[in-house]
C-alpha atoms as one frame of an Amber mdcrd trajectory, in Angstrom:
protein
 150.853 -42.018  51.206 151.675 -42.448  54.897 150.294 -38.955  55.531 147.192
 -39.764  53.466 146.559 -42.885  55.571 146.933 -40.880  58.778 144.417 -38.355
  57.482 142.002 -41.156  56.560 142.042 -42.346  60.176 140.245 -39.162  61.235
 137.058 -40.661  59.840 137.487 -43.983  61.645 134.349 -43.739  63.779 132.174
 -41.505  61.618 132.545 -42.485  57.951 130.509 -45.730  57.944 129.199 -47.209
  55.741 131.705 -45.563  53.392 135.411 -46.466  53.369 138.214 -44.532  55.028
 140.000 -42.350  52.482 142.758 -39.785  52.840 144.272 -37.534  50.187 147.302
 -35.252  49.881 148.116 -32.747  47.118 151.840 -32.285  46.534 153.422 -29.577
  44.378 157.117 -28.745  44.160 157.759 -31.179  47.049 155.430 -29.228  49.336
 152.045 -30.325  50.684 149.499 -27.803  49.442 146.264 -29.651  50.236 145.003
 -32.314  52.652 141.676 -34.055  52.999 139.843 -37.038  54.424 136.351 -38.455
  54.140 134.503 -37.714  57.358 130.879 -38.790  56.799 128.718 -40.349  54.120
 127.156 -37.594  52.016 129.935 -35.101  52.742 132.840 -34.192  50.451 135.239
 -37.008  49.663 138.905 -36.799  50.646 140.017 -35.807  47.138 137.568 -32.902
  46.992 138.649 -31.558  50.364 142.321 -31.827  49.446 141.850 -30.135  46.057
 139.720 -27.397  47.607 142.462 -26.744  50.135 145.069 -26.623  47.397 143.107
 -24.195  45.217 145.095 -22.968  42.202 148.182 -24.821  43.489 146.544 -28.079
  42.374 147.459 -27.230  38.753 150.345 -29.500  37.744 150.374 -31.222  41.141
 150.543 -34.843  42.276 147.555 -36.228  44.188 148.135 -39.084  46.615 144.926
 -40.918  47.583 144.595 -44.100  49.640 141.741 -45.590  47.582 140.869 -45.356
  43.902 138.751 -42.207  43.342 135.069 -42.666  42.571 133.754 -42.187  39.028
 129.999 -42.240  39.548 127.301 -39.880  40.763 126.072 -40.867  44.215 125.361
 -38.551  47.105 128.364 -36.545  45.850 129.730 -35.869  42.303 132.473 -38.135
  40.863 135.956 -37.346  42.129 137.618 -38.153  38.798 135.923 -35.116  37.249
 137.158 -32.837  40.029 140.697 -34.197  39.611 140.590 -33.542  35.874 139.184
 -30.005  36.274 141.806 -29.117  38.889 144.589 -29.792  36.408 146.318 -32.494
  38.451 149.223 -34.000  36.472 149.766 -37.228  38.385 147.724 -39.418  40.716
 149.168 -42.064  43.055 146.541 -44.570  44.219 147.125 -46.686  47.320 144.643
 -49.434  46.426 142.126 -50.112  43.676 138.406 -50.154  44.408 137.474 -53.682
  45.601 134.063 -53.479  43.913 134.512 -55.664  40.793 132.136 -53.370  38.894
 134.321 -50.327  39.581 137.811 -51.752  40.036 140.311 -49.928  37.841 137.683
 -47.934  35.955 138.672 -44.594  37.493 142.316 -45.263  36.691 141.327 -45.788
  33.048 139.279 -42.568  32.978 142.138 -40.526  34.419 144.679 -41.999  32.008
 142.355 -41.338  29.078 142.286 -37.709  30.242 146.081 -37.566  29.955 146.793
 -37.838  33.680 149.651 -40.084  34.793 148.428 -42.700  37.299 150.501 -44.985
  39.516 148.781 -47.785  41.456 150.692 -49.034  44.491 148.358 -51.813  45.668
 149.741 -51.059  49.125 148.735 -53.769  51.673 148.583 -51.084  54.373 145.886
 -49.209  52.432 143.827 -52.375  52.049 144.285 -53.287  55.723 143.028 -49.856
  56.733 139.764 -50.626  54.937 139.618 -54.349  55.666 135.915 -54.221  56.499
 135.018 -52.399  53.289 137.179 -54.687  51.127 135.778 -57.843  52.746 132.157
 -56.849  52.303 132.697 -55.812  48.688 134.348 -59.132  47.903 132.051 -61.470
  49.840 128.786 -59.601  50.441 129.187 -60.342  54.156 130.334 -58.085  56.997
 133.873 -58.400  58.350 133.781 -60.415  61.593 136.029 -59.180  64.407 135.984
 -61.328  67.553 136.908 -59.514  70.756 137.469 -61.242  74.092 138.626 -59.981
  77.487 140.463 -62.776  79.261 142.748 -63.629  82.146 146.233 -64.966  81.505
 144.883 -68.506  81.787 142.182 -67.907  79.185 139.152 -67.331  81.438 136.483
 -64.744  80.654 134.530 -65.088  83.915 134.724 -66.570  87.398 133.155 -70.015
  88.003 129.823 -68.425  88.940 129.791 -66.277  85.809 131.025 -62.992  87.336
 132.953 -61.042  84.664 132.986 -57.479  86.056 135.593 -56.640  85.367 138.170
 -58.875  83.698 140.169 -55.987  82.244 140.723 -52.394  83.278 138.915 -49.263
  82.177 141.344 -48.446  79.345 140.759 -51.825  77.688 137.011 -51.441  78.086
 137.141 -48.039  76.401 139.162 -49.585  73.575 136.381 -52.143  73.145 133.898
 -49.282  72.721 136.117 -47.919  69.944 136.094 -51.337  68.261 132.289 -51.336
  68.402 132.130 -47.958  66.706 134.664 -49.040  64.103 132.639 -52.147  63.226
 129.258 -50.424  63.212 127.540 -53.448  64.741 128.062 -55.556  67.862 126.866
 -59.137  68.337 126.306 -61.198  71.482 124.551 -64.407  72.451 121.341 -64.620
  74.444 123.278 -65.825  77.493 125.187 -62.552  77.643 121.926 -60.593  77.482
 120.424 -62.630  80.333 123.548 -62.514  82.510 124.746 -58.927  81.967 121.747
 -56.992  80.580 124.187 -54.902  78.468 123.549 -51.718  76.523 126.150 -52.544
  73.815 126.672 -48.897  72.916 129.896 -47.086  72.015 130.919 -44.521  74.628
 133.915 -42.374  75.462 134.841 -41.496  71.859 135.993 -38.080  70.579 133.018
 -37.968  68.198 129.755 -39.887  68.451 129.675 -42.682  65.844 126.808 -43.326
  63.465 123.989 -45.448  64.841 125.257 -48.766  66.160 123.312 -51.928  65.280
 123.033 -54.369  68.194 122.557 -58.041  67.339 121.529 -60.991  69.541 121.715
 -64.689  68.657 118.752 -66.078  70.562 117.511 -69.436  69.198 114.882 -69.886
  71.921 113.840 -66.212  71.962 114.549 -65.596  75.641 115.412 -61.894  75.315
 113.097 -59.961  77.599 111.111 -56.981  76.290 112.170 -55.324  79.566 115.890
 -55.808  78.893 118.057 -52.736  78.433 118.492 -53.608  74.758 114.742 -53.707
  74.162 114.098 -50.535  76.160 116.698 -48.638  74.114 115.737 -50.119  70.724
 114.120 -46.880  69.521 117.474 -45.112  69.978 119.755 -47.741  68.412 118.534
 -50.712  66.331 118.309 -54.155  67.915 118.049 -57.267  65.725 117.346 -60.643
  67.346 117.907 -63.822  65.346 115.684 -66.638  66.619 114.911 -70.182  65.546
 112.073 -69.984  63.045 110.262 -72.768  64.931 110.154 -70.649  68.094 108.336
 -67.724  66.497 104.903 -68.707  67.760 103.688 -65.302  68.810 105.965 -64.690
  71.792 107.988 -62.264  69.666 105.096 -59.811  69.809 106.268 -57.998  72.937
 109.746 -57.512  71.453 108.278 -56.205  68.216 106.124 -53.769  70.193 109.291
 -52.509  71.910 110.884 -51.768  68.528 113.105 -54.852  68.377 113.366 -56.561
  64.998 113.039 -60.341  65.212 114.398 -62.374  62.291 113.486 -66.023  61.746
 116.687 -67.983  61.156 117.464 -71.620  60.374 119.468 -73.741  62.781 122.922
 -75.136  62.165 123.523 -77.920  64.648 122.588 -76.650  68.085 122.505 -72.949
  67.282 121.584 -70.300  64.762 123.051 -70.701  61.264 125.830 -68.109  61.373
 126.210 -68.068  57.595 122.571 -67.041  57.302 123.148 -64.301  59.903 126.127
 -62.862  58.013 124.304 -63.015  54.687 121.339 -61.191  56.203 123.523 -58.509
  57.797 125.366 -58.056  54.506 122.075 -57.468  52.710 121.369 -54.720  55.249
 124.600 -52.938  54.325 126.433 -53.718  57.578 130.162 -53.761  56.810 131.540
 -55.002  60.128 130.464 -56.926  63.213 132.259 -57.009  66.557 131.493 -60.350
  68.217 131.596 -59.934  71.989 129.083 -62.425  73.260 130.912 -64.975  75.382
 133.048 -68.024  74.723 130.444 -70.178  73.019 129.406 -67.408  70.633 133.042
 -66.674  69.791 133.679 -70.390  69.296 130.851 -70.631  66.776 132.487 -68.064
  64.511 136.059 -69.289  65.023 135.476 -72.982  64.435 133.480 -72.327  61.257
 136.229 -70.145  59.824 133.987 -67.068  59.952 136.211 -64.944  62.212 138.281
 -62.561  60.082 140.159 -61.011  62.994 140.624 -61.548  66.736 141.532 -59.074
  69.464 142.287 -60.589  72.856 142.634 -58.273  75.843 144.734 -60.111  78.428
 144.456 -58.988  82.056 147.391 -59.811  84.364 145.213 -62.150  86.422 144.816
 -65.876  87.038 141.490 -67.401  88.016 142.062 -71.133  87.569 140.628 -73.972
  85.546 137.122 -73.670  87.003 136.641 -70.271  85.399 134.661 -69.866  82.180
 136.976 -70.530  79.184 137.253 -67.925  76.451 136.840 -70.597  73.742 134.664
 -73.674  73.948 135.221 -77.140  72.479 136.912 -77.176  69.081 137.212 -80.972
  68.870 140.941 -80.852  68.138 142.573 -84.075  69.360 146.145 -83.334  68.212
 148.256 -80.192  68.150 148.400 -80.483  64.373 144.620 -79.910  64.331 144.815
 -76.649  66.273 143.468 -73.548  64.552 146.381 -71.285  63.661 146.642 -67.505
  63.729 149.298 -64.936  62.920 150.081 -62.193  65.411 149.611 -58.774  63.830
 150.183 -56.606  66.873 150.821 -56.618  70.631 150.083 -53.462  72.592 150.015
 -52.473  76.240 146.651 -50.924  77.151 147.307 -49.504  80.586 147.661 -52.573
  82.838 146.363 -54.987  80.184 147.782 -56.301  76.899 145.920 -56.351  73.569
 146.910 -59.026  71.049 145.576 -58.681  67.489 145.492 -61.795  65.318 144.380
 -62.900  61.867 143.724 -66.459  60.680 146.988 -67.903  59.376 146.649 -68.880
  55.730 149.092 -69.471  52.902 152.381 -67.655  53.421 151.280 -66.440  56.857
 150.795 -70.028  58.036 154.179 -71.027  56.636 155.780 -68.234  58.675 154.020
 -69.501  61.806 155.372 -73.032  61.196 158.909 -71.736  60.662 158.727 -69.620
  63.835 157.666 -72.658  65.862
């Protein structure tokens, strides 16, 4: 299963909107077939592994990270291919998170006389955290990424942020964009940095990246880099419905999609944004757009994951903080997270965190 997960990773930047899946065919303790899902519409991991195994698949054990499909989509059902190949045993890393499909393929295989073992391996679910989250909630998985100094500043007092971290960390951020499939910023970031928000420097070009702007007052210029490149990569701007009085016309002419959104307090209703993106089939969103935008997702409990790139720099209290006001007056009111990983990225350090809940939060309390 470890090998199957490593194979699945080969589709990390190309498989969207489908999940990552890896498969291994084992016979007489030897690997006779390997496969992974590379792109939507192409052969699934199981098919590639069985094709590689050929006649050796007869009487073999198939290890697959996610429950095989049992329906006709852009490709035939994998359960039929497994049955025809004569596989004796199937080991499944995780069941399909779609409640309509969950466990159905396991039943079909068992009815065909094939032994099936389901591991429900947390590592297999974590590998497809975006896919699992969207299937369970209908919303995309929200990953907040921030580049910060050691004292938690994302820009100098005047707003200069080029560059907080080094080139290696910036390239890693491009990989996170491709992994998510969509990147989101606030209007202030668009005005200050005029970003492209593309994914560059990857081994393979990812599928089209959706670029999203939260812009209540509709200040995004039709001459911005985002608008000028909208025909190449979609741009969706969420604006206050009351501000759509015709000034969106120039953006629409440039190919930018403008969506009327309700307000929630002083900004766009983020729940509405996530619901709308989920309806569009977007499985993940990388939130990059400044401290206030990040704060909006974090304080509402909408951030599913955080990655903080720490640069070995200090800029002082007058710098722009990475997180805005959270209205916590006591340490007991602080938002808690569990550290999943710490990694050196050239001269910088990447810290990956998840919201601490249940047993994770208990472990945090005990550690403190």
